Structure formats: structure tokens, C-alpha cells
C-alpha positions as CSV (number, residue, x, y, z in Angstrom):
1,X,-0.4,0.4,0.3
2,X,1.3,3.1,-1.1
3,X,2.1,5.9,1.8
4,X,-0.3,8.5,0.3
5,X,-3.2,5.6,0.4
6,X,-2.3,4.9,3.8
7,X,-2.3,8.9,4.7
8,X,-5.5,8.8,3.2
9,X,-7.0,6.3,5.7
10,X,-5.3,8.5,8.4
11,X,-7.1,11.6,7.2
12,X,-10.7,9.9,7.1
13,X,-9.9,8.1,10.2
14,X,-8.9,11.5,12.0
15,X,-12.4,12.7,10.6
16,X,-14.2,10.1,12.3
17,X,-12.9,10.9,15.5
18,X,-14.0,14.2,15.4
19,X,-17.4,13.6,14.4
20,X,-18.0,11.2,16.7
21,X,-16.4,14.1,19.4
22,X,-19.4,16.4,17.6
23,X,-21.7,13.8,18.2
24,X,-21.6,13.2,21.6
25,X,-24.6,14.8,23.5
26,X,-23.8,18.5,25.3
27,X,-24.1,16.7,28.7
28,X,-21.5,14.1,27.8
29,X,-19.2,16.8,26.2
30,X,-19.5,18.9,29.0
31,X,-18.7,16.4,31.2
32,X,-15.5,15.1,29.2
33,X,-14.3,18.4,29.1
34,X,-15.0,19.5,32.9
35,X,-13.1,16.4,33.9
36,X,-10.0,17.4,31.7
37,X,-10.0,21.0,32.6
38,X,-10.3,19.7,36.5
39,X,-7.1,17.1,35.7
40,X,-5.2,20.1,34.4
41,X,-6.5,21.9,38.0
42,X,-5.0,19.2,40.4
43,X,-1.3,19.1,37.7
44,X,-1.2,23.3,38.6
45,X,-2.0,23.0,42.0
46,X,0.4,19.9,42.4
47,X,3.4,21.6,40.4
48,X,3.0,25.1,42.3
49,X,2.1,23.5,45.0
50,X,-0.6,25.3,45.9
51,X,-2.4,23.3,47.9
52,X,-5.7,24.1,47.1
53,X,-9.2,22.6,48.1
54,X,-11.4,20.4,46.2
55,X,-13.8,23.5,45.7
56,X,-10.6,25.8,44.7
57,X,-9.7,23.4,42.0
58,X,-13.9,23.3,41.1
59,X,-13.8,26.7,40.7
60,X,-10.5,27.0,38.8
61,X,-11.7,24.0,36.9
62,X,-14.6,25.5,35.4
63,X,-12.8,29.1,35.0
64,X,-10.8,27.4,32.5
65,X,-13.3,25.1,30.4
66,X,-13.9,27.6,27.6
67,X,-10.3,27.5,26.7
68,X,-9.6,23.8,27.2
69,X,-12.7,23.2,25.3
70,X,-11.5,25.7,22.1
71,X,-8.2,24.5,22.6
72,X,-9.7,20.8,21.8
73,X,-11.4,22.2,18.8
74,X,-7.8,24.0,17.5
75,X,-6.4,20.8,18.2
76,X,-8.4,18.3,16.9
77,X,-8.4,20.8,13.6
78,X,-4.8,21.2,13.5
79,X,-4.2,17.4,13.4
80,X,-6.3,16.7,11.1
81,X,-4.5,19.8,8.7
82,X,-1.0,17.9,9.4
83,X,-2.9,14.8,8.0
84,X,-4.0,16.4,5.4
85,X,-0.8,18.0,4.4
86,X,1.1,15.1,4.0
87,X,-1.8,13.6,2.0
88,X,-1.0,16.5,-0.5
89,X,2.5,16.6,-0.3
90,X,2.7,13.3,-1.9
91,X,1.3,15.3,-5.1
92,X,3.5,17.3,-7.2
93,X,2.1,20.8,-6.5
94,X,3.5,23.8,-4.9
95,X,4.1,24.1,-1.2
96,X,1.7,27.4,-1.6
97,X,-1.2,25.7,-3.4
98,X,-1.0,22.4,-0.9
99,X,-1.0,24.6,1.8
100,X,-4.3,26.6,-0.1
101,X,-6.3,23.0,-0.7
102,X,-5.6,21.6,3.2
103,X,-6.9,25.0,4.6
104,X,-9.9,24.9,2.2
105,X,-10.5,20.9,2.9
106,X,-10.2,21.4,6.9
107,X,-12.8,24.7,6.9
108,X,-14.9,23.0,5.1
109,X,-15.0,19.9,7.1
110,X,-15.1,22.5,10.2
111,X,-18.1,24.0,8.2
112,X,-20.4,20.5,7.9
113,X,-19.2,19.6,11.4
114,X,-21.1,22.2,13.2
115,X,-23.7,21.7,10.5
116,X,-23.7,18.3,12.1
117,X,-23.9,19.4,15.6
118,X,-26.8,21.8,14.6
119,X,-28.8,18.1,14.9
120,X,-26.7,16.8,18.0
121,X,-29.1,17.1,21.5
122,X,-28.1,20.0,23.4
123,X,-25.4,21.2,20.4
124,X,-25.6,24.1,18.2
125,X,-23.3,24.9,15.0
126,X,-21.5,28.2,15.6
127,X,-19.5,30.3,12.7
128,X,-17.5,31.1,15.6
129,X,-16.2,27.9,16.5
130,X,-15.9,27.5,12.2
131,X,-13.4,29.5,12.9
132,X,-11.6,28.6,16.1
133,X,-11.2,24.9,14.0
134,X,-9.9,26.8,10.5
135,X,-7.2,28.9,13.0
136,X,-6.3,25.6,14.6
137,X,-6.3,24.4,10.7
138,X,-4.3,27.0,10.1
139,X,-1.8,26.6,13.1
140,X,-1.6,22.9,11.4
141,X,-0.3,24.2,8.3
142,X,2.1,26.8,9.7
143,X,3.5,23.2,11.7
144,X,3.9,21.5,8.7
145,X,5.5,24.0,6.8
146,X,8.1,25.0,9.3
147,X,8.9,20.8,9.3
148,X,8.9,20.5,6.0
149,X,11.2,23.3,5.4
150,X,13.3,22.1,8.0
151,X,14.0,18.6,6.3
152,X,14.2,20.4,3.4
153,X,17.4,22.5,5.0
154,X,18.7,19.6,7.0
155,X,18.8,17.5,3.3
156,X,20.5,20.2,2.2
157,X,23.4,20.4,5.0
158,X,23.3,16.3,4.7
159,X,24.3,16.3,1.4
160,X,26.5,18.9,1.4
161,X,28.5,17.6,4.0
162,X,28.8,14.4,1.7
163,X,30.9,16.3,-0.9
164,X,33.0,17.7,1.4
């Protein structure tokens, strides 16, 4: 099986993961993000030796829940964008075109995902979430391009070392 096919399968699997998270009713999704937020508050408490009570940890977790939720959205779509970049990198196209195609695909999937959430109990499709997801995709693409450029530079340096 070719690398491009394997990458294409990874893209589809990751899209299914995003779909599954989006299909969670609001209560289940909220419970998961509260759990993650509470764990982060506990880690902060432990690392910085803050000595907070459970009530204080709960308040801290609640205050960071929105950031955790939106950070999760951005991360999901950053990963999707990186996978899509890998998929398109096997084609003979420019980096700019690859990045634009990956961004269009990621933003398009973000829009359809928000549309899907209109049909999930307690969830809402929001244009602001499409923007947040697309921002995550854009950051993922920039990360991919940075790694791609670093790899090209490393290959050139290695090749020059062999010539010298």
C-alpha cells in the first residue's frame, strides 16, 4: 500500500474521530471537558504546591473549561490539517497550493461539522467554532510547513556534508 493511501486512510479515520466527538450530546461533551479541566487544575496545584481545596480546584477547573474546549477544537483541526498536508505532499504541487488546498479542506470540514452539531441534542453549530477550527487548521499547516522547510534544509546540509 502506498504512503499516500495510508495517509488518506489516516485522514478519514481522524475525520471520523472528530465526527464522533461532535456527535456527543452536550452533557457528555461538557462532562469530558470538565474532567480534563479538573485534571489540569490538579496538576497546577501539585506542580506549584498551591494547596488548593477541592472546591477551589473545581472553581479553577470551571474557569478554564472554555479554553480547554476551544483548545481541543483547535488541536483536532490542527492534526487534521497536518494529515491533509501529508496527503497532498505526495502530489507534485507547490507548497503554497498544498497549504491552500489543506486549508480549504479543513475549513470545509469544520463547516460541515458545525452543521452536523445542529442535529445533536444540546449542541449548536456556530460560525465562531468554524473560525476557531479553521484557525487550528491554519496553525497545523504552518507547523507542517515549518517542519517541511527544516527537513529540506537538513537534507541539503547533509548532502553538502557528503560532498565536502
